[in-house]
Each structure stands twice: as structure tokens, then as C-alpha cells.
C-alpha positions in Angstrom: 62.4 100.9 111.5 65.5 102.6 109.9 69.1 101.7 109.8 71.9 104.1 111.0 75.2 103.8 109.2 78.3 102.7 111.2 79.8 106.1 111.7 76.8 107.9 113.3 75.9 104.6 115.1 79.3 104.7 116.8 78.7 108.4 117.7 75.4 107.3 119.3 77.2 104.6 121.3 79.9 107.1 122.5 77.1 109.4 123.7 76.0 106.6 126.2 79.5 105.7 127.3 80.0 102.8 124.9 83.7 102.9 123.7 84.4 102.6 120.0 87.6 102.9 117.9 88.5 106.4 116.8 87.2 107.0 113.3 86.3 109.5 110.6 83.7 109.3 107.8 84.7 110.6 104.4 82.2 111.6 101.7 84.7 113.5 99.4 88.1 112.0 98.5 89.6 115.5 98.7 88.8 115.5 102.5 91.4 112.8 103.2 94.6 114.9 103.3 92.9 117.5 105.6 91.6 114.8 107.9 95.1 113.2 108.2 96.5 116.6 109.2 93.8 117.2 111.8 93.7 113.7 113.4 97.0 112.9 115.0 95.9 109.3 115.7 95.8 108.5 112.0 99.5 108.8 111.9 100.1 106.7 115.0 98.2 103.4 114.5 97.2 100.9 111.9 93.7 101.4 110.4 90.7 99.8 108.8 89.0 101.3 105.8 85.4 100.2 105.0 82.7 101.3 102.5 80.3 103.3 104.6 77.1 102.0 103.0 74.3 99.6 103.9 75.9 96.7 102.0 76.2 93.2 103.4 79.3 91.0 103.1 81.6 94.0 102.6 84.7 92.0 103.3 83.9 89.4 100.6 83.2 92.2 98.2 86.6 93.8 98.7 85.1 96.8 100.5 87.1 96.3 103.7 90.8 96.8 103.9 92.7 96.1 107.2 96.0 96.8 108.9 96.9 99.8 106.9 99.3 102.6 107.5 98.4 106.2 106.6 99.5 106.0 103.0 97.8 102.6 102.5 94.6 103.9 104.1 94.5 106.9 101.8 95.0 104.7 98.8 92.3 102.3 100.0 89.8 105.1 100.5 90.4 106.4 97.0 90.1 102.8 95.6 86.7 102.2 97.3 85.1 105.5 96.7 83.1 105.7 93.5 82.9 101.9 93.0 79.5 100.5 92.0 78.4 97.4 93.9 75.0 95.8 93.6 73.7 98.9 91.8 74.9 101.2 94.5 77.8 103.7 94.0 80.0 104.0 97.1 79.8 107.6 98.2 81.4 107.3 101.7 84.1 105.4 103.5 84.9 105.1 107.1 88.5 105.0 108.3 88.8 103.6 111.8 91.6 102.8 114.3 92.4 99.1 114.1 92.3 97.5 117.6 94.4 94.3 117.8 92.6 91.6 119.7 92.6 87.9 120.5 89.0 87.2 121.4 85.7 88.4 120.1 82.3 88.6 121.9 78.7 89.4 120.9 76.2 91.8 122.6 72.8 93.0 121.4 69.4 94.4 122.4 66.4 93.4 120.4 62.9 94.9 120.5 60.0 92.4 121.1 56.3 93.0 121.3 56.2 92.6 125.1 59.5 94.4 125.8 63.2 93.8 124.9 65.7 91.0 124.9 69.4 91.4 125.8 71.6 88.9 124.0 75.2 87.8 124.9 77.8 85.4 123.6 81.4 84.6 124.5 82.2 84.5 120.8 81.7 86.9 117.9 82.0 87.4 114.2 80.5 84.7 111.9 80.5 82.2 114.8 77.4 83.9 116.2 75.3 82.7 113.2 76.9 79.2 113.3 76.2 78.8 117.1 73.0 80.8 117.6 71.7 78.2 120.1 74.6 79.1 122.4 73.7 82.8 122.6 72.2 83.6 126.0 69.2 85.9 126.5 67.4 87.8 129.2 64.0 89.4 128.8 63.1 93.0 130.0 59.5 94.1 130.2 58.2 97.3 128.6 59.0 100.3 130.8 61.6 98.3 132.9 65.4 98.2 132.8 67.6 95.1 133.4 68.9 94.6 136.9 72.5 94.0 137.8 71.6 90.5 138.9 69.8 89.8 135.7 72.7 90.9 133.5 75.3 89.2 135.7 73.4 85.9 135.4 73.1 86.2 131.6 76.9 86.9 131.4 77.8 83.9 133.5 75.5 81.7 131.4 77.3 82.9 128.3 80.5 81.7 129.8 82.1 84.8 131.1 84.1 84.5 134.3 86.0 86.6 136.8 86.3 90.3 136.2 84.8 89.8 132.7 81.4 89.2 134.2 81.3 92.7 135.7 82.8 94.3 132.5 80.2 92.7 130.3 77.3 93.5 132.7 78.2 97.2 132.7 78.7 97.4 129.0 75.3 95.6 128.4 73.6 98.1 130.7 75.0 101.0 128.7 73.9 99.4 125.5 70.4 99.0 126.9 70.4 102.6 128.0 71.3 103.7 124.5 68.6 101.4 123.0 65.9 102.6 125.5 66.6 106.3 125.3 67.3 106.6 121.6 64.1 104.8 120.5 66.0 101.7 119.4 64.6 98.8 117.6 67.8 96.7 117.4 71.3 97.4 118.5 74.2 95.0 118.0 77.9 94.9 118.7 79.7 92.2 116.8 82.5 92.0 117.6 82.9 93.3 121.1 86.5 92.9 122.4 89.1 93.9 124.9 91.5 96.7 124.0 94.9 95.4 124.9 96.1 99.0 125.4 93.9 99.6 128.5 92.1 96.3 129.2 88.7 97.9 128.6 85.8 96.6 126.4 85.4 98.3 123.0 82.7 97.9 120.3 84.5 97.3 117.0 81.3 97.5 115.0 77.9 99.0 115.4 74.5 97.8 113.9 71.8 100.2 114.9 68.1 100.3 113.9 65.9 103.1 115.2 62.3 104.1 115.1 62.5 106.7 112.3 59.2 108.2 113.3 60.7 109.2 116.7 63.2 111.7 115.1 61.1 114.7 116.4 62.1 113.6 119.9 65.8 113.7 119.2 67.0 117.1 117.9 70.6 115.8 118.1 69.9 113.2 115.4 71.8 115.1 112.7 72.5 111.9 110.7 70.5 110.6 107.7 69.1 107.0 107.8 70.6 104.5 105.4 68.8 104.0 102.1 66.5 101.0 102.3 66.4 100.1 98.6 70.0 99.5 97.6 70.4 103.1 96.3 70.9 106.6 97.7 67.8 108.6 98.4 66.9 111.1 95.7 66.7 114.8 96.5 62.9 114.7 96.3 62.8 111.8 98.8 65.2 113.6 101.1 63.0 116.7 101.0 59.9 114.7 102.1 61.9 113.0 104.8 63.0 116.4 106.2 59.4 117.6 106.2 58.3 114.3 107.9 60.8 114.8 110.6 59.3 118.1 111.8 55.5 117.8 111.4 52.7 116.2 113.4 51.6 113.1 111.6 53.5 111.6 108.8 54.3 112.0 105.1 56.4 109.3 103.2 57.7 109.2 99.6 59.8 106.7 97.7 60.2 106.8 93.9 59.9 103.7 91.7 61.2 104.6 88.2 59.2 103.6 85.1 55.8 103.2 86.7 52.5 104.7 85.4 50.4 104.6 88.5 51.2 107.1 91.2 50.0 106.5 94.8 48.8 109.1 97.3 47.1 107.0 99.9 46.1 107.9 103.5 47.9 105.7 105.9 50.5 102.8 105.7 47.8 100.1 105.5 46.1 101.8 102.6 49.5 102.3 100.9 50.2 98.6 101.0 46.6 97.6 100.1 46.5 99.9 97.1 50.0 98.9 95.9 49.0 95.2 96.1 45.9 95.9 94.1 47.7 97.7 91.4 50.3 94.9 91.1 47.6 92.3 91.1 46.0 94.0 88.0 49.4 94.1 86.3 49.7 97.9 86.8 53.2 99.5 87.3 53.8 101.5 90.4 55.5 104.9 90.1 56.1 105.4 93.8 55.3 104.4 97.4 53.7 107.2 99.5 51.4 107.9 102.4 50.1 110.7 104.6 48.7 109.8 108.0 48.2 111.0 111.5 46.5 114.3 110.4 49.6 116.1 109.0 49.3 119.8 108.1 47.9 120.7 104.7 51.2 122.3 103.6 53.1 119.0 104.2 50.5 117.1 102.2 50.8 119.7 99.4 54.5 119.2 99.3 54.0 115.5 99.0 51.4 115.9 96.3 53.8 118.1 94.3 56.5 115.4 94.3 54.0 112.8 93.2 52.7 115.0 90.4 56.3 115.5 89.3 57.0 111.8 88.7 57.7 111.2 85.0 55.4 109.0 82.8 52.5 108.9 85.3 49.0 108.3 83.8 47.0 107.7 86.9 47.1 109.2 90.4 45.2 107.2 93.1 44.2 109.3 96.1 42.7 106.7 98.5 42.2 105.7 102.0 39.9 103.9 104.4 37.6 105.7 106.8 39.7 107.9 108.9 39.2 108.1 112.7 40.7 111.6 113.2 42.5 112.7 110.1 40.6 115.7 108.7 39.6 114.8 105.1 38.8 118.4 104.3 42.1 119.7 105.6 44.3 117.1 103.9 42.4 117.3 100.7 43.0 121.1 100.8 46.7 120.4 100.7 46.3 117.8 97.9 44.2 120.2 95.8 46.7 122.9 96.2 49.4 120.5 95.0 47.3 119.5 92.0 46.7 123.1 91.0 50.3 124.0 91.2 51.2 120.9 89.1 48.6 121.9 86.5 50.0 125.4 86.2 53.4 123.9 85.6 52.0 121.6 82.9 52.5 118.4 84.8 48.9 117.1 84.7 48.4 116.7 81.0 47.0 113.2 80.3 46.9 112.3 84.0 43.7 110.8 85.5 42.9 111.3 89.2 41.0 108.7 91.2 39.7 109.5 94.7 38.1 107.4 97.4 38.0 108.5 101.1 36.0 108.6 104.3 36.3 110.3 107.6 35.8 113.6 109.4 34.6 116.3 107.0 34.6 113.8 104.1 31.5 115.3 102.4 33.1 118.7 102.2 36.5 117.3 101.2 35.0 115.1 98.5 33.0 118.0 97.2 36.1 120.1 96.9 37.7 117.3 94.9 34.7 117.0 92.5 34.8 120.7 91.7 38.3 120.2 90.3 36.6 118.8 87.1 35.4 122.4 86.5 39.0 123.5 86.4 39.9 121.0 83.7 41.1 118.1 85.8 40.3 114.6 84.7 39.0 113.3 88.0 36.7 110.7 89.4 35.6 110.9 93.1 34.0 108.2 95.2 32.9 108.0 98.8 33.2 105.4 101.6 30.7 103.1 100.0 33.0 102.3 97.1 35.3 99.3 97.9 39.0 100.2 97.8 39.8 97.6 95.3 37.1 98.9 92.9 38.9 102.2 92.7 42.0 100.5 91.4 39.9 98.4 88.9 38.2 101.6 87.6 41.6 103.2 87.1 43.3 100.3 85.3 40.4 98.5 83.7 37.9 101.3 83.1 
């Protein structure tokens, strides 16, 4: 699950006929004057300026400025850009049309194990959390779409009457279409309101969580996902994310500064298991990583290169359970190529490598790993009969 920032989330809504305020996202303060010149609406209405980052309680932190004219909006953007909040430096702001309104509503679609849930409320903002028991819900099974009758009933139960029932029903159906077709995990509009200029519903905010692994199905996803760890992604992390978006299988990489134990596990389960084992033995992790789903050797080589480039690493654990279909020989070929490249660049001095793996072609793959010792690598290799936790004990305790 990955979060999409407000600007691209609104663009995703617009794609499916969900109206949002006019807006621009600024990543360079020098863009402001040019955007003002090319967007006539910015000179015709009041605006809202917000930090365009994955930070909660932006209003309380002074990262939201409302009811601004053009000069005030430019000043607010310059004030917010570059500020450091909760360890995160604000690198973007969103300037949006301010839509005056009297009432606020709530609408969301949430993924469940058995399908999805459409949620509605005739109130919005912070009132949703305070009155959660009054939010109405309707369930949609996997592979199905909500019926008009189903959404109409949910809207009436939420307290909507008259023509608002039909407006909310249609808007909810569009939101579900967006969710269903864009591999959504959760989509929320809070607040949803009526634009007094034309009497139509408009989404004033957008919370969108998508299945990041589905990017290959969406060539129009030109946006980056929001950082998940309270900081911007590093260039190395972005490079692995880009590779992950275009290969079969998966490669993941997150840096953890200051750690001495680098992880190169096969699969998300192994990643968590080995990480827990390292922490349990008072080891310090240098990264989170995984390769799974039988990715190509070149992608695994690129991941290995990033891991070998982490500063201060003393151990690299290459581990996994017994694979069902991931070719151990093929993926190990990529890892070995990455190790050799790192050694040529002087990155493997004083680094010990620990390997444990099973699966298709494991004997050949493990033998390839063992032969690295003939090339000067400090490496220990174990097969499927060595418990996963023992590998971590060997590395940290000897």
C-alpha cells in the first residue's frame, strides 16, 4: 500500500469525473511567478496554500493558509517551502482554489478482505472521527460494483434527502470506479461539499492509497508515491523503485542510516523475519530490502550494488526460505555480479557475507556462492537445512 500526495490524487479523481478545485503543485519557489501568469484563475479567486507532503495535522502545524489573494498566496508558498517539520523539509506546496461552502460531507471506499466498503456521512472534517458510529456503510463483493439502489439506500441512511441523494449516489459510484480501476486500497474525500457557483459536488481534499505493485498496469501513473518514513526518498531508493516498476517480480530497498547489518533477503516474509532476528540479537540494521517473484538477474544485481554501497556495513545477510518458483541460480547470478562489481570498487573490504537459501536450482546457486571465497570474499554459505535464525546468530555471535 502506498500513499499518493494530494495533487496527483486530485488528478486521478479528475480522470474519473470527480470534480476537485483548480490547483497547481510547486516544487521550486521560482515557479510561482510563471504559474501565476499562465493560470488566469489564480488572479480571480481566493486560494488555499498547503504543504504538499505526507504530514498529518498540517493546519495545526501552520502548514495550511486559507482565503488568500494572489500576493498572499505567493508569500505563503515562500514561507512554507523549505521549512523543516518533524524531520522532513517541505519541498512542495499545493495552491488550490478556495471553494466557499456551508456544509461538509464525507465519502470513502475502503478495501476489505472479501471486497470493498463504501462509506458516507452527512458531515465532514473532524466530525467524522468524533461521530464514526453515524457513518453509514455498504459492502461490495470482490469483482462486483455497487448498484444504484445500494448506493441510494446508503445515502438515505446517511441523512441525505431530495436531489442530494442522487448527487451523492452518482459521486460515490465515480469514486468506486476510480478505486476499482486504479488498484485502490483506500480513497477518501473529506470534505465533500457543494460548490455554490454551480450547485455541483466537489472534492475539497483527496486521500488516496494505491497498490504500489500494480504500477506496471498503469503507464499513466507519472507520479511518485509519498515517502513512508517521514523523509524524502534517497536517489538510490528512487532508482530501485523505478526498476521495481518495470520488471517482473519485485525488488525493494529502504536505507536505515548507521546500521552495520545489511539485508538482501528473498521475499517480504524473509525480510521481516531476518530483520526481527537481527534486532532481537541487538544488531543494527542498515536497510530494508527484498527480491521476490523471480525478478531478472540484472534487477537483483542493481539491488545488490545499492546494498554493497551502504556505509559502515560489516555483514550482508543473503537469506530466504525455500522458494517455490524463484530460480536460485538466476537470482544468485545477479547477486554475485553485484558483489564482484562492489569488490572492484573497494566496497567489500571488511564485509562478511552470510548466505542461506533453498529452491529451484539451489545446489548450483549455492555452489556459485561458495566459489566466491576463491576470489577473496569472506563468505559463509548454508543450505535449506540450516534454520533461518541460525544464520543471523552465526553472523552476530560467531
